[in-house]
VEXBA-866212 format. One line per field, with one value per residue (C-alpha): x, y, z; residue in three letters. Coordinates in steps of 0.2 Angstrom, whole numbers, padded with zeros to 4 digits. Layout:
c1 <- X,...
c2 <- Y,...
c3 <- Z,...
type <- ALA,...
***
This chain:
c1 <- 0234,0250,0250,0264,0274,0273,0281,0294,0298,0300,0312,0321,0322,0327,0340,0348,0348,0353,0369,0373,0375,0383,0397,0398,0400,0417,0421,0424,0415,0421,0406,0405,0398,0387,0375,0363,0366,0347,0341,0329,0321,0307,0292,0289,0308,0304,0287,0298,0311,0299,0293,0309,0325,0334,0347,0337,0343,0331,0326,0321,0330,0318,0327,0345,0358,0372,0378,0393,0404,0417,0428,0420,0424,0409,0410,0394,0386,0393,0393,0382,0389,0387,0394,0380,0379,0364,0354,0357,0350,0335,0327,0319,0326,0310,0297,0306,0302,0309,0314,0310,0326,0319,0312,0329,0340,0343,0349,0365,0367,0381,0394,0404,0422,0429,0422,0428,0411,0417,0398,0396,0410,0402,0385,0375,0364,0356,0363,0359,0369,0369,0377,0393,0409,0420,0438,0430,0426,0441,0444,0464,0478,0480,0498,0499,0513,0519,0530,0540,0554,0568,0556,0565,0562,0545,0553,0572,0579,0597,0606,0607,0597,0577,0566,0563,0559,0542,0531,0537,0535,0517,0513,0521,0513,0496,0500,0504,0488,0478,0488,0478,0480,0471,0481,0500,0508,0525,0538,0540,0550,0560,0556,0573,0578,0564,0569,0589,0588,0587,0606,0602,0613,0604,0601,0588,0580,0569,0551,0550,0565,0555,0561,0563,0571,0562,0560,0559,0545,0534,0538,0535,0517,0513,0517,0507,0492,0480,0484,0496,0499,0510,0515,0515,0505,0496,0479,0473,0457,0466,0476,0457,0450,0464,0470,0455,0459,0442,0434,0442,0455,0449,0462,0450,0458,0477,0491,0504,0502,0513,0513,0520,0530,0547,0566,0577,0596,0591,0587,0581,0565,0551,0533,0516,0501,0502,0521,0528,0538,0541,0558,0561,0568,0559,0564,0553,0553,0546,0541,0529,0526,0513,0523,0523,0504,0500,0514,0505,0487,0491,0501,0501,0515,0519,0520,0538,0555,0556,0551,0564,0561,0575,0571,0574,0573,0591,0595,0585,0593,0610,0603,0597,0613,0624,0613,0607,0589,0581,0570,0564,0546,0544,0534,0540,0549,0558,0565,0571,0577,0589,0592,0599,0612,0616,0620,0615,0612,0596,0581,0560,0553,0534,0518,0512,0494,0480,0476,0483,0489,0490,0487,0497,0490,0493,0485,0478,0474,0457,0458,0462,0447,0435,0435,0455,0455,0440,0448,0466,0457,0447,0463,0473,0457,0454,0474,0475,0482,0496,0500,0502,0513,0525,0525,0527,0544,0552,0550,0535,0518,0505,0490,0478,0489
c2 <- 0113,0103,0086,0079,0069,0085,0095,0080,0083,0101,0100,0086,0098,0113,0105,0098,0113,0123,0110,0109,0126,0130,0116,0123,0143,0148,0162,0176,0181,0196,0207,0209,0220,0235,0227,0234,0228,0225,0225,0210,0204,0212,0203,0206,0201,0186,0183,0186,0174,0160,0164,0167,0156,0174,0185,0200,0217,0227,0243,0251,0259,0256,0247,0247,0247,0252,0251,0240,0240,0231,0223,0225,0211,0203,0187,0175,0169,0183,0177,0190,0197,0181,0170,0163,0163,0165,0177,0193,0192,0179,0191,0206,0217,0225,0214,0197,0188,0172,0171,0156,0148,0139,0158,0164,0151,0163,0177,0178,0184,0193,0206,0218,0215,0228,0242,0259,0264,0267,0267,0250,0244,0228,0231,0215,0211,0202,0201,0190,0176,0178,0197,0189,0181,0169,0164,0148,0148,0148,0130,0131,0142,0158,0166,0183,0191,0208,0218,0235,0244,0256,0272,0279,0286,0274,0258,0253,0238,0235,0221,0207,0213,0210,0226,0236,0254,0259,0255,0236,0239,0242,0228,0217,0225,0221,0204,0200,0204,0194,0179,0166,0146,0151,0167,0167,0184,0181,0196,0210,0207,0221,0222,0224,0206,0195,0202,0202,0207,0226,0228,0245,0258,0269,0285,0299,0300,0309,0305,0305,0290,0279,0273,0256,0260,0254,0238,0227,0237,0237,0219,0216,0226,0215,0201,0204,0195,0185,0186,0198,0217,0229,0247,0261,0267,0282,0282,0280,0274,0260,0255,0259,0244,0232,0236,0235,0254,0266,0271,0290,0295,0294,0298,0285,0270,0278,0274,0288,0303,0315,0330,0331,0346,0354,0352,0365,0371,0390,0398,0413,0400,0396,0387,0391,0388,0397,0399,0395,0379,0381,0385,0370,0352,0345,0326,0312,0297,0284,0275,0266,0276,0288,0300,0300,0297,0313,0325,0320,0323,0340,0347,0345,0340,0357,0364,0360,0362,0344,0329,0319,0300,0294,0277,0281,0296,0294,0296,0311,0319,0317,0323,0338,0342,0337,0349,0339,0344,0361,0355,0338,0333,0321,0316,0328,0317,0306,0320,0328,0312,0310,0328,0329,0315,0320,0340,0352,0366,0356,0365,0361,0374,0373,0361,0357,0355,0360,0345,0347,0327,0314,0298,0280,0264,0246,0238,0220,0212,0209,0194,0190,0183,0197,0191,0193,0210,0217,0209,0217,0234,0233,0229,0245,0255,0249,0251,0267,0275,0264,0265,0284,0281,0270,0285,0298,0287,0288,0308,0306,0315,0303,0300,0310,0326
c3 <- 0546,0543,0551,0563,0548,0536,0550,0553,0535,0534,0549,0540,0525,0533,0542,0527,0516,0532,0533,0513,0511,0528,0523,0505,0509,0510,0525,0513,0495,0486,0480,0461,0455,0463,0475,0489,0508,0515,0535,0528,0513,0507,0505,0487,0482,0491,0481,0466,0468,0473,0455,0444,0443,0440,0448,0454,0458,0470,0460,0477,0489,0503,0519,0511,0524,0512,0493,0490,0477,0465,0477,0494,0505,0516,0526,0527,0541,0555,0573,0585,0600,0610,0597,0589,0568,0558,0571,0564,0548,0554,0566,0564,0581,0582,0577,0581,0564,0559,0542,0535,0525,0511,0505,0510,0501,0487,0498,0509,0528,0527,0538,0529,0532,0520,0510,0501,0509,0526,0532,0526,0536,0551,0544,0544,0530,0514,0497,0485,0482,0461,0466,0473,0467,0476,0479,0481,0462,0455,0449,0451,0461,0452,0451,0448,0440,0440,0429,0431,0424,0429,0434,0448,0461,0460,0455,0453,0440,0441,0430,0442,0455,0462,0459,0470,0475,0484,0469,0471,0490,0488,0477,0489,0503,0492,0489,0508,0511,0499,0502,0503,0496,0481,0475,0474,0467,0460,0464,0454,0439,0430,0412,0408,0417,0409,0390,0389,0370,0373,0369,0356,0360,0370,0359,0355,0339,0329,0329,0312,0312,0322,0338,0347,0362,0376,0369,0385,0391,0377,0375,0393,0392,0377,0386,0401,0398,0409,0429,0426,0431,0427,0436,0437,0422,0417,0410,0393,0385,0378,0396,0404,0391,0392,0411,0422,0425,0430,0414,0418,0428,0445,0460,0471,0461,0459,0468,0466,0457,0447,0436,0419,0414,0405,0410,0403,0405,0401,0418,0409,0401,0411,0404,0407,0395,0379,0379,0362,0360,0341,0341,0351,0351,0364,0370,0378,0384,0373,0362,0374,0388,0394,0395,0375,0376,0385,0376,0360,0367,0373,0360,0339,0330,0323,0342,0341,0331,0334,0343,0350,0358,0371,0377,0396,0406,0411,0391,0389,0405,0398,0379,0387,0398,0380,0370,0359,0363,0370,0383,0391,0394,0410,0425,0437,0448,0437,0428,0445,0450,0433,0432,0449,0445,0428,0429,0442,0428,0424,0432,0429,0420,0424,0422,0403,0407,0421,0430,0445,0448,0434,0443,0441,0442,0444,0431,0429,0412,0408,0405,0425,0432,0439,0458,0458,0451,0463,0478,0471,0468,0485,0495,0488,0492,0508,0514,0505,0522,0524,0504,0506,0521,0510,0498,0510,0519,0500,0499,0487,0490,0495,0485,0499,0500
type <- MET,ALA,THR,LYS,VAL,GLN,CYS,ILE,ILE,PHE,LEU,ILE,SER,PHE,PHE,CYS,VAL,THR,ASN,SER,VAL,SER,ALA,THR,GLU,PRO,ASP,HIS,PHE,VAL,VAL,PHE,PRO,THR,VAL,SER,LEU,TYR,GLN,LYS,ILE,LEU,ASP,GLU,VAL,SER,GLN,PHE,LEU,GLN,ASN,LYS,ASP,VAL,SER,TYR,GLN,PRO,LYS,THR,GLU,GLY,ASN,VAL,LEU,ALA,VAL,LEU,LYS,ASP,GLY,ASP,MET,VAL,ARG,VAL,LYS,PRO,LYS,ASP,LYS,GLU,GLY,HIS,PRO,ASP,THR,LEU,CYS,TYR,LYS,ASP,PRO,SER,LYS,LYS,ILE,GLN,TYR,ASP,TRP,ILE,VAL,ALA,ARG,ASP,TRP,LEU,CYS,VAL,GLU,VAL,VAL,SER,SER,ALA,ASN,GLN,ARG,ALA,GLU,GLY,LYS,THR,GLY,TRP,ILE,HIS,ARG,LEU,SER,VAL,SER,SER,LEU,ALA,ASP,LEU,SER,GLU,LYS,ILE,THR,LEU,LYS,PHE,TYR,THR,GLN,ASP,PHE,ARG,PRO,PHE,THR,GLU,CYS,GLN,PRO,GLY,LYS,PRO,ALA,GLY,GLY,VAL,GLY,VAL,ASP,ILE,VAL,LYS,TYR,ILE,CYS,ASN,LEU,MET,GLY,THR,GLU,LYS,VAL,ILE,CYS,ASP,LEU,PRO,LEU,CYS,ALA,GLU,GLN,GLU,PHE,LYS,ASP,ASN,LYS,ALA,GLU,LYS,ILE,CYS,LYS,ASP,SER,LYS,GLU,GLY,ASN,ASP,GLY,ASN,THR,ALA,TRP,ARG,LYS,ALA,GLN,GLU,SER,CYS,LYS,LYS,ASN,CYS,GLY,ILE,PHE,PHE,ILE,SER,TRP,SER,LYS,GLU,ARG,ALA,GLU,GLU,ARG,ASN,LEU,PRO,PRO,GLU,GLU,ASN,MET,GLU,TYR,ALA,VAL,ALA,LYS,THR,GLU,TYR,GLY,PHE,PHE,THR,THR,ASP,LYS,SER,TRP,ASN,TYR,SER,LYS,GLY,THR,SER,LEU,SER,ASP,LYS,LYS,VAL,GLY,VAL,TYR,GLY,PRO,SER,SER,GLY,THR,LEU,ASN,PHE,LEU,LYS,GLU,SER,PHE,ARG,GLY,ASP,ASP,PHE,LYS,ALA,THR,ILE,ILE,CYS,PRO,ASP,THR,GLU,THR,LEU,MET,LYS,ALA,LEU,SER,GLU,LYS,LYS,ILE,ASP,VAL,ALA,PHE,SER,SER,LYS,GLU,VAL,GLY,GLU,TYR,TYR,ALA,LYS,LYS,GLU,SER,SER,GLU,ILE,GLN,TYR,ALA,GLY,ARG,ALA,HIS,ASP,LYS,GLU,LEU,ILE,PRO,TYR,TYR,ILE,GLY,LEU,HIS,LYS,ASP,THR,PRO,LYS,VAL,ILE,VAL,ALA,TRP,PHE,LYS,ASN,THR,MET,GLN,THR,LYS,LYS,ALA,GLU,ILE,ASP,LYS,LEU,LEU,LYS,ALA,SER,GLY,LEU,LYS,PRO,VAL,SER,GLN
***
């Protein structure tokens, strides 16, 4: 039986530990990586933690309220309906069990603020403190810089003017939602404005000759390292590793969508799977473009009479109008925008792939702090409806459509 002195010492210790943790815990954590939200701490887990000073991810799924994933946001120590903190997790509603804080000190009582898993939002439970990452862990302020290019109708870049278009609006919207003292977002920068040495004449060249046409965009990608993002980009294995994209094309993480296909001035010609292109000079935007990468992955070099690389889509459509190429390969929305400006004779001749959709992403560099990447991704996912509205208002198809 505990003596009065032992009880007093325990109460003082309990009070000090509780207050010291409360004083240092930030209001929000960003969950990273995948972790289970528990209704109560399992006895075997508590016993394990008493003997092991390591992170513990329970293998059993009993008593799991929800599974939280990368970027899901939680609030530490939520308040109950009466406004009292620290009660929802510490008591079992049916058994009225009061958890010993000394045993539970490696666990956090949290309320799920936002989650891609809608069934988890608003729920309260336990997660292990070593399975979450906090913005408070950042040693200094982070400034996120974003690059884009003239990629209408998604983004617009004009000399002497700030970047514009729905892509820029989306990035600004996400950044505003993330605005804190720890994270600052630069306005999106145009590659053409940042790198002013791109004075080469805009001409198309045979792929065998080599082409440095879109030097500005290539340099922007090369310089976009830690705490830097680029948009919009299509998926590739290299980009997935370098830009924190999903391991494979996944519309869940996409911001916009497109399809790739052929344009022509020959009204009698249409493309469908199996159509021969062996007698065609095919033009494409490149060399540092996802469009060219997709063409290379989908067709062999000997499928065409020649592959012509153009420094931008505007030049590509001009070459098509002037009959310097037979067909142009492009993103449907981007190609239609510049085709309409160039010539009424240019028409879309058909999709070049079986996939219904090709996702476009915003890519944050792999050296950006994981907590920032997770927070950015989560903000995008939980605000998909709002992002889709911005796309629809610009005449573009939202990801959900």
